[in-house]
C-alpha positions in Angstrom: 32.0 26.9 -6.5 32.7 23.3 -5.3 29.9 20.8 -6.0 29.7 17.7 -3.8 28.2 14.7 -5.6 26.9 12.2 -3.0 26.2 8.6 -3.9 24.4 6.5 -1.3 25.4 2.9 -2.1 24.8 -0.7 -1.0 25.9 -3.8 -2.8 27.9 -4.3 -6.0 31.2 -2.4 -5.9 31.6 -2.7 -9.7 28.4 -0.7 -10.3 29.6 2.0 -7.9 33.0 2.1 -9.6 31.4 2.7 -13.0 29.3 5.5 -11.7 32.3 7.2 -10.0 34.3 7.0 -13.2 31.4 8.8 -15.0 31.1 11.5 -12.3 34.9 12.0 -12.4 34.5 13.3 -16.0 32.2 16.2 -15.0 34.1 19.3 -16.0 33.2 21.5 -12.9 35.1 21.5 -9.6 33.6 18.3 -8.1 34.0 16.3 -4.9 32.6 12.8 -4.9 31.3 11.4 -1.6 30.5 7.7 -1.6 28.3 6.7 1.4 28.4 3.0 1.9 25.8 1.0 3.7 27.9 -2.2 3.7 31.6 -2.9 3.6 33.2 -3.1 0.1 36.2 -5.4 -0.2 38.0 -3.6 -3.0 39.4 -0.1 -2.9 37.3 2.6 -4.5 39.5 4.4 -6.9 39.1 7.9 -8.4 40.5 11.3 -8.0 38.7 13.4 -5.3 36.7 10.5 -4.0 35.8 10.6 -0.3 34.5 7.3 1.1 32.5 7.1 4.3 30.2 4.5 6.0 26.7 5.2 7.1 26.7 6.4 10.7 23.9 3.9 11.3 24.3 0.7 9.3 20.6 0.2 8.7 18.8 -1.1 5.6 17.1 0.6 4.0 19.0 3.6 5.2 18.8 6.0 2.3 18.0 9.0 4.4 20.8 8.2 6.8 23.2 8.0 3.9 21.9 11.3 2.4 22.2 13.1 5.7 25.7 11.7 6.3 26.7 12.8 2.8 25.5 16.3 3.6 27.4 16.4 6.9 30.7 15.2 5.3 30.5 17.3 2.1 32.7 20.3 1.6 30.8 21.7 -1.4 28.4 24.7 -1.4 26.1 22.7 -3.7 25.3 19.0 -2.9 24.0 16.6 -5.6 22.5 13.2 -4.9 22.8 10.5 -7.5 21.2 7.1 -7.1 23.7 4.3 -7.3 21.3 2.3 -9.5 21.9 4.8 -12.2 23.4 3.2 -15.3 23.4 6.1 -17.7 24.7 9.0 -15.7 26.5 10.8 -18.4 28.8 13.7 -17.2 26.8 16.2 -19.2 23.5 15.2 -17.7 24.9 15.3 -14.2 26.1 18.8 -14.8 22.6 19.8 -16.1 21.1 18.7 -12.7 22.9 21.4 -10.7 23.3 24.0 -13.4 20.2 26.0 -12.4 21.8 26.5 -9.0 25.1 27.7 -10.4 23.2 30.0 -12.7 21.3 31.5 -9.8 17.8 30.4 -10.9 17.1 27.9 -8.1 18.1 26.7 -4.6 16.9 23.1 -5.1 16.5 21.1 -8.3 14.7 17.8 -8.9 15.3 15.9 -12.1 14.2 12.6 -13.7 11.9 10.2 -12.0 12.0 7.1 -9.9 11.1 3.9 -11.7 11.0 2.3 -8.2 8.0 4.3 -7.2 6.1 4.9 -10.4 3.2 2.8 -9.0 2.4 5.5 -6.3 3.7 8.7 -7.9 0.3 9.9 -9.0 -1.1 9.5 -5.5 1.9 11.3 -4.0 1.6 14.2 -6.5 -2.1 14.7 -5.7 -1.5 14.6 -1.9 1.3 17.2 -2.2 -0.9 19.5 -4.3 -3.5 19.4 -1.6 -1.2 19.9 1.3 1.4 22.2 -0.3 -0.2 24.0 -3.4 3.2 25.5 -4.2 4.5 22.1 -5.1 1.6 21.1 -7.4 3.7 21.6 -10.5 6.4 19.1 -9.5 5.9 16.1 -11.8 8.2 13.7 -10.1 8.4 14.4 -6.4 10.0 11.0 -5.6 12.9 11.4 -8.0 16.2 10.3 -6.4 18.1 13.0 -8.3 18.4 16.1 -6.3 20.7 19.1 -6.3 20.6 21.7 -3.5 22.5 24.4 -1.9 24.0 23.2 1.4 22.3 26.1 3.1 18.9 24.8 1.8 19.7 21.3 3.2 20.4 22.8 6.6 16.6 23.2 7.2 15.8 19.6 6.5 14.4 17.3 9.2 16.0 14.2 7.9 14.2 10.9 7.5 16.2 7.7 7.9 14.7 5.7 5.0 12.8 6.2 1.8 11.0 9.4 3.0 14.2 11.4 2.7 13.7 12.7 -0.8 10.2 14.0 -0.2 11.4 15.4 3.1 13.9 17.6 1.3 11.3 18.7 -1.2 8.7 19.8 1.5 11.1 21.2 4.1 13.0 23.4 1.7 9.7 24.6 0.1 8.2 25.5 3.5 11.3 27.5 4.3 11.0 29.5 1.1 13.8 28.1 -1.0 13.3 28.2 -4.7 12.6 24.8 -6.2 13.0 23.9 -9.9 12.4 20.7 -11.8 14.2 19.9 -15.1 13.5 17.2 -17.7 16.7 15.2 -17.3 16.4 11.4 -17.2 19.5 9.8 -15.8 17.8 6.4 -16.1 17.8 4.1 -13.1 18.8 0.5 -13.8 15.3 -1.0 -13.7 14.1 -2.0 -17.2 10.5 -2.8 -16.0 8.4 -1.9 -13.0 10.4 -3.1 -10.0 9.2 -4.6 -6.8 7.8 -2.0 -4.5 7.7 -2.8 -0.8 4.9 -1.7 1.5 7.5 -0.6 4.1 9.0 1.8 1.6 5.7 3.3 0.7 4.8 3.6 4.4 8.0 5.6 5.0 7.1 8.0 2.3 3.5 8.4 3.5 4.7 8.9 7.1 7.2 11.6 6.0 4.4 13.6 4.2 1.9 13.2 7.0 4.3 14.2 9.7 5.0 17.4 7.9 1.3 18.0 7.2 0.6 17.8 10.9 3.7 19.8 11.8 2.7 22.6 9.4 -1.0 22.7 10.4 -2.1 21.6 6.9 -4.1 18.6 8.1 -5.9 17.2 11.2 -5.3 13.7 12.7 -8.4 12.5 11.0 -7.3 13.8 7.7 -3.9 12.2 8.3 -5.5 8.7 8.6 -7.4 9.2 5.4 -4.2 10.4 3.5 -2.3 7.4 4.8 -4.9 5.0 3.5 -5.1 6.8 0.2 -1.4 6.6 -0.4 -1.0 3.0 0.7 -4.1 1.9 -1.1 -4.2 -1.7 -2.4 -0.5 -2.1 -3.3 -0.6 -5.8 -3.6 3.1 -5.9 -2.6 5.3 -7.7 -0.2 5.9 -6.4 3.3 
């Protein structure tokens, strides 16, 4: 079974090159898809590497990159690895999608997002209320996801930071089996990083849109949830 590993990336080509070299050492039949949000002057080298540019060059365009990676991947299983990852050992990458290959899950979440630690607890409580079947997911905002391509076909893609939570909710609603494993691939951040209001708004809006779509909340409840998630962030816009 071919596994497509999609790396949305913007910025430093050296960081992307190191990550690709690590992914290239994964023992399974792997295709690497680098989705670039900006031009990179040097050639990206590596066996089996497919390089594409975001169909809409927007920043932040994480969801656009994830969707494009899905469209251009040939694998039956698609894995998303955050390009800020600096300890993506081949063994840990393999562990991320192993439950799918072994037939135990259709979607796998792993690790956590240091970028969004400040709001993770609020998101977890909101999900538990709207979608009780997701109440045991510890790190809903993790950027590390593996999924069958068939599962991703039901996703209503978000263009920005709401993409990861959109995958989680949409696949759950359609009955796909979701698992979470304790693999920490370690994003680059050594301390709590800057969290921007716009990013949190995109996540909140993705959740609320689905709550309304699925009849889980009213418009009045949607406003309350939005305020609860945004809270007093004390961050830059």
